[in-house]
GUZA-705895 format. One record per residue (C-alpha): y negated, x, z; residue number from 1. Coordinates in steps of 0.25 Angstrom, whole numbers, padded with zeros to 4 digits, m for minus. Layout:
# residues N
kedo py=Y; px=X; pz=Z; pos=NUM;
...
# end
This chain:
# residues 122
kedo py=0001; px=m0143; pz=m0045; pos=1;
kedo py=0004; px=m0128; pz=m0046; pos=2;
kedo py=m0005; px=m0117; pz=m0044; pos=3;
kedo py=m0004; px=m0106; pz=m0054; pos=4;
kedo py=m0010; px=m0092; pz=m0054; pos=5;
kedo py=m0018; px=m0087; pz=m0066; pos=6;
kedo py=m0025; px=m0074; pz=m0071; pos=7;
kedo py=m0038; px=m0076; pz=m0079; pos=8;
kedo py=m0037; px=m0068; pz=m0092; pos=9;
kedo py=m0052; px=m0066; pz=m0092; pos=10;
kedo py=m0055; px=m0061; pz=m0078; pos=11;
kedo py=m0041; px=m0058; pz=m0073; pos=12;
kedo py=m0043; px=m0066; pz=m0060; pos=13;
kedo py=m0030; px=m0072; pz=m0054; pos=14;
kedo py=m0032; px=m0086; pz=m0050; pos=15;
kedo py=m0023; px=m0098; pz=m0046; pos=16;
kedo py=m0025; px=m0112; pz=m0052; pos=17;
kedo py=m0019; px=m0126; pz=m0048; pos=18;
kedo py=m0013; px=m0131; pz=m0061; pos=19;
kedo py=m0010; px=m0146; pz=m0062; pos=20;
kedo py=m0001; px=m0153; pz=m0072; pos=21;
kedo py=m0011; px=m0161; pz=m0080; pos=22;
kedo py=m0012; px=m0166; pz=m0095; pos=23;
kedo py=m0024; px=m0158; pz=m0098; pos=24;
kedo py=m0026; px=m0146; pz=m0088; pos=25;
kedo py=m0039; px=m0139; pz=m0087; pos=26;
kedo py=m0037; px=m0124; pz=m0091; pos=27;
kedo py=m0036; px=m0114; pz=m0079; pos=28;
kedo py=m0049; px=m0107; pz=m0077; pos=29;
kedo py=m0051; px=m0094; pz=m0069; pos=30;
kedo py=m0059; px=m0096; pz=m0057; pos=31;
kedo py=m0067; px=m0083; pz=m0059; pos=32;
kedo py=m0071; px=m0083; pz=m0073; pos=33;
kedo py=m0067; px=m0097; pz=m0078; pos=34;
kedo py=m0058; px=m0092; pz=m0089; pos=35;
kedo py=m0047; px=m0101; pz=m0093; pos=36;
kedo py=m0039; px=m0089; pz=m0099; pos=37;
kedo py=m0029; px=m0087; pz=m0088; pos=38;
kedo py=m0014; px=m0083; pz=m0087; pos=39;
kedo py=m0005; px=m0089; pz=m0077; pos=40;
kedo py=0001; px=m0079; pz=m0068; pos=41;
kedo py=0015; px=m0079; pz=m0062; pos=42;
kedo py=0014; px=m0081; pz=m0047; pos=43;
kedo py=0022; px=m0083; pz=m0035; pos=44;
kedo py=0023; px=m0097; pz=m0029; pos=45;
kedo py=0018; px=m0100; pz=m0015; pos=46;
kedo py=0025; px=m0108; pz=m0005; pos=47;
kedo py=0017; px=m0116; pz=0005; pos=48;
kedo py=0020; px=m0112; pz=0020; pos=49;
kedo py=0015; px=m0118; pz=0032; pos=50;
kedo py=0005; px=m0110; pz=0041; pos=51;
kedo py=0016; px=m0108; pz=0051; pos=52;
kedo py=0025; px=m0102; pz=0041; pos=53;
kedo py=0015; px=m0093; pz=0036; pos=54;
kedo py=0011; px=m0088; pz=0050; pos=55;
kedo py=0026; px=m0087; pz=0054; pos=56;
kedo py=0028; px=m0077; pz=0043; pos=57;
kedo py=0017; px=m0068; pz=0049; pos=58;
kedo py=0024; px=m0067; pz=0063; pos=59;
kedo py=0033; px=m0056; pz=0058; pos=60;
kedo py=0024; px=m0044; pz=0061; pos=61;
kedo py=0035; px=m0035; pz=0057; pos=62;
kedo py=0031; px=m0036; pz=0042; pos=63;
kedo py=0017; px=m0031; pz=0045; pos=64;
kedo py=0021; px=m0020; pz=0054; pos=65;
kedo py=0014; px=m0016; pz=0067; pos=66;
kedo py=0002; px=m0026; pz=0066; pos=67;
kedo py=m0003; px=m0022; pz=0080; pos=68;
kedo py=m0004; px=m0007; pz=0077; pos=69;
kedo py=m0006; px=m0007; pz=0062; pos=70;
kedo py=m0019; px=m0012; pz=0056; pos=71;
kedo py=m0013; px=m0013; pz=0042; pos=72;
kedo py=m0002; px=m0022; pz=0047; pos=73;
kedo py=m0012; px=m0030; pz=0055; pos=74;
kedo py=m0020; px=m0032; pz=0043; pos=75;
kedo py=m0008; px=m0037; pz=0034; pos=76;
kedo py=m0004; px=m0046; pz=0045; pos=77;
kedo py=m0018; px=m0052; pz=0047; pos=78;
kedo py=m0020; px=m0054; pz=0032; pos=79;
kedo py=m0007; px=m0061; pz=0031; pos=80;
kedo py=m0010; px=m0070; pz=0043; pos=81;
kedo py=m0023; px=m0073; pz=0037; pos=82;
kedo py=m0017; px=m0077; pz=0024; pos=83;
kedo py=m0006; px=m0086; pz=0031; pos=84;
kedo py=m0017; px=m0093; pz=0038; pos=85;
kedo py=m0026; px=m0094; pz=0026; pos=86;
kedo py=m0037; px=m0087; pz=0033; pos=87;
kedo py=m0046; px=m0076; pz=0026; pos=88;
kedo py=m0049; px=m0065; pz=0036; pos=89;
kedo py=m0061; px=m0060; pz=0028; pos=90;
kedo py=m0068; px=m0047; pz=0026; pos=91;
kedo py=m0072; px=m0047; pz=0041; pos=92;
kedo py=m0058; px=m0046; pz=0045; pos=93;
kedo py=m0055; px=m0035; pz=0036; pos=94;
kedo py=m0067; px=m0027; pz=0041; pos=95;
kedo py=m0063; px=m0029; pz=0055; pos=96;
kedo py=m0049; px=m0025; pz=0052; pos=97;
kedo py=m0054; px=m0012; pz=0045; pos=98;
kedo py=m0063; px=m0009; pz=0057; pos=99;
kedo py=m0051; px=m0011; pz=0067; pos=100;
kedo py=m0042; px=m0002; pz=0058; pos=101;
kedo py=m0052; px=0009; pz=0057; pos=102;
kedo py=m0055; px=0008; pz=0072; pos=103;
kedo py=m0070; px=0005; pz=0070; pos=104;
kedo py=m0078; px=m0006; pz=0075; pos=105;
kedo py=m0087; px=m0015; pz=0066; pos=106;
kedo py=m0099; px=m0005; pz=0067; pos=107;
kedo py=m0090; px=0007; pz=0063; pos=108;
kedo py=m0088; px=0012; pz=0078; pos=109;
kedo py=m0075; px=0014; pz=0084; pos=110;
kedo py=m0072; px=0004; pz=0095; pos=111;
kedo py=m0072; px=0016; pz=0106; pos=112;
kedo py=m0086; px=0019; pz=0101; pos=113;
kedo py=m0091; px=0005; pz=0102; pos=114;
kedo py=m0085; px=0003; pz=0116; pos=115;
kedo py=m0092; px=0016; pz=0121; pos=116;
kedo py=m0105; px=0012; pz=0116; pos=117;
kedo py=m0104; px=m0002; pz=0122; pos=118;
kedo py=m0101; px=0004; pz=0136; pos=119;
kedo py=m0114; px=0012; pz=0136; pos=120;
kedo py=m0107; px=0025; pz=0138; pos=121;
kedo py=m0114; px=0033; pz=0127; pos=122;
# end
């Protein structure tokens, strides 16, 4: 059974639906508003890859740049890695990455300030 992509003409939401070949199919309904007024979209096909193939494709760091020293390159690599592993890193990861890129800790202090206040050298 193929999966097709649609756009709801009522609320403009894009969605996918599994379309079977049956004598009297139910109309495709938008998951957001329930409207059956939808337009089929032209979409790319997907091929199923093994997890090993997906992870192997991420081993070529050159397509991301310098992931060790460029936070943007590291972010792109991590997002691709999480997608390949079907893991949602979530908002906490994004927030931690933003803090790391800005040089601030979770409480808004720089790491140097936090270390000096912990050592009692104030």
